[in-house]
C-alpha positions, 0 to 999 in steps of 0.5 A, a space after each residue: 504460484 507467486 504472491 506479489 503484494 503491492 502496498 497502496 495508499 493515496 500518494 502518487 508514489 504508491 500508484 507509481 509502485 503499483 504501475 511498476 509492478 503491473 508492467 514488470 509482472 506482465 514482462 515476467 509472465 511472458 518471459 517465464 510463463 509463471 502465474 501470479 497472485 497480484 494482491 493490493 494491500 491498503 492499510 486504513 489508519 484507525 480513526 482518531 479524534 483529538 478533543 479537549 476536556 470540554 468536548 466529547 464527540 458524539 457517536 455521529 462524529 465517529 460514524 462520519 469519520 468511519 464513513 470518510 475513511 471507507 470512502 477514501 479506501 474505496 477511492 484508493 483501491 479503485 485507482 489502483 485497480 484501474 491501473 491494474 486493468 489498464 495493464 491487463 493484470 487481475 488483482 485482488 484487494 485486501 484492507 486492514 486497519 492499523 499502523 501501516 509499517 507494521 501491518 504491511 509486513 505482518 499481512 504480507 507474511 500471512 499472505 505468503 508474499 514472495 515479494 512486496 512492492 512499496 513506493 517511496 516518498 523520497 523524504 530526506 534523513 530529517 523527515 524520515 527520522 521524525 515521521 519514520 519511513 514505511 519503505 525503510 521499515 519494510 526493507 528491514 522487517 519483511 520476511 520476503 524481498 522488498 522492491 522499493 519504487 522511487 519517483 525516478 523509476 517511471 519518470 525516465 
């Protein structure tokens, strides 16, 4: 059994990576008759509130933020699962909380990933230097091969 972990988030690039993995999973299954565990992995950011010294948010504010985060996660997973269903791929979903680049590598290792699929936003050097790149981090730190799917892959 081969474990394929696909990291998903709100971006089109992420959904393209999911679609690419579904297409290539089906091709690989018919070619070599090997079974797969197709695992969708979403990392929820921890909810944070920036406040000034005169404002302390109530528990209600935190509850609303948590609810919104859960709704966003459900929307992302529903979209990714719809892509999988369209290609006849049975998938399971895992949700973890934390910083995406660290948690993706950590969870992929814990799940015994044989390979990891991530999308790439295609930001230039300057933006990557400021914001960091999840795909770059994964290629350097994952304990399995990483497939980075950029927007040109499915456009052609």
